[in-house]
N, C-alpha and C positions, 0 to 999 in steps of 0.2 A: 469592862470598859463602859464608860458613861455614854449613853446614847446621845445626849445633848452635847457633852464635852468633846466628842470626837468629830462633830460637824465643823466644816470649814466655813469661816465668815468671809464672803467675797466683798470687796469694796466697790461701791458704785463710782462713777466718774466724779472727779473733783474732791475725793476724800483722801486725806493724807494721814498715815498712822505711824507711830513709833512706840518702841518699848524701851524704857529705861528706869532704873531704880525701883523696880517692882510695880511700875505703873504703866498702863496702856493709854497712850495719848491719841486722840482722834481729832482731826480738824476737817470741817466740811463747810458747805455753803451757809448753814444756819448758825455755826459757831464752833466752839471748842469744848471737849469733854475729856475727863480722865476717869479711868476705872482701875481699882487696885487689882493686882495679881497675887493671890494667896501664896504663902510659902509652899514649896513642893510642886508648884505648877509652873510650866515654862510656856511662853508664847513665841511662836516662830512666824516671822513675817516672810511670806513669799510673794512674788510678783502679783500684786492685786488682791491678796487674801491673807488671813491670819488663821493659824490653827493652834490648839492648846493640847499639851500633853502633860502627864504627871510622872513624877520621879519614882514613886513607890505605890504599893497597894495598901498602905495604911488607911484606916477608916477616915480620919480627918482629911487626908489628902484626896481620897476618893470622893468624899462629900463635896469638896470645894472645886472639883474639876468642872462639873456642869455649871456651877455658880459663876466661875471665872468667865466661861464662854458666854453665858447669858448676860452678864454685866457688860462685856465687851460688845455684844450684839446690840444691846440697848443703846450704847453710845453711838454706834455706827448708824442705827436707825434714827436716833435723835438728831444728829447733825445733818442728816439728809432729808428726812420727812418731818420729824417732830412728833410730839405726842399730844393727845387731847383727852380730857375727861369731862363728861357732862353731868351736871347735877340738876335735878328737877325740884323746884320749890313749889309745894302745893299747900294752899291755905287761903282763906278769905282774908284780904288785907295784907298778905305777905308781899313785900316789895323788895327789889334788889336794884341797886344802881352802882355803876363803876365810875369812880372819879380818880383818874390817873392810875396810881397803883394801890388804891384803897377801895375795897368793896364795902358798900354801905347796905346793911341788911336790916329790914324791918320784919321781925318774926313773931309779932304778937306780944313782945315784952313791953315794958313801960318806956323803954329807951331804944334807940337804934344801936346796932352793933357795927363798929368800924373795924374791918378785918384788913390789915396791911398785907399786900402780896409780896413775897420775896422776889429778889431780882431774878430774871429769867422766866418768870411765870406771868402771863397776861390773862385777862378775863374779859368776856363779852356776854351781855345779857340778851336773850332772845325771848319773844313771847311765844306761848304755846299755840298749836293749831287746834287742840281739842277743846279749848275753853279759856275763860279769863281767870280761872282759879290757879293756874300753874305757869311758872316761868322756867326758863332753862338758863343756867349759868355755865358757860363753856370755858374751861381752863386750858390754855395751850402753852407749850414750851418745849425745850429740847431735853430736859432731864426728867425721865420717867418717875424716878423716886420722889423728886420734889413736887411734881404735879399730883401724884397719889397722896402724899402727905398733906398738901394744902387742901385737897378735896376731902380727905378724912377729917381735917380740923374744922372745915366749914360745915360738914355734915353733923359733927358733934355739937354744934351750936343749937340745933333743933332736930334731933333724930325723928324719923317717922313714928307716929304713935299708932297703936294697933286698932283703935276704934273707928276713927274717921279717916285715917291715913294722912293726916296733915303733917307737914314737916319737910325736911330736906332729905332727898334720897338720890342715889345714883340713877342715871337714866336706865330704864328697863329693869330696875331692881323690883323684885316681888316682895311685898310686905304682907305678912300673914295677918289677916283681920280677925278680930274677936267679935263675938255677938255682944250686944249691949244688954241692958237690963230687960227682963221680959215683962215685968208688971204683975199686979195681983190678979188672982182669978176669983 
């Protein structure tokens, strides 16, 4: 039995859930989300909670048992608390501005990059405490997958380089640094 899959998901106050047509629907104070239920997995709603069980011990069904529960739990957490992902932008002259649903990034290229945010994801820029060389871009929303994908796409615009450490990285990400040239003797 899957350790994750057999855990019951309790619903906080103000959360309504339903299961129909192979989808798990959740509605809460922050919005509505749906999660697919893979074939061979059944979801049972009991008063204030949901549990997942599998029909067989086949490999594909066993593999998707914990996945179904994790996706449903992400929906419940998203509509109650929401998710956030922080990116750190390090580099001299690197700037970030949020204009509506467009993030304008100046990352050392000859032109600014305008990155449109999808619906349901918002961004805020904060200055760093440790110095003027880094900024923080905080992405928030209710869909964990969408926030992670937007953060990965923004990071891909200028990944951290190994010599000076300039670029976009996740908050608290460790970048392995390389030694530069040593010079002649």
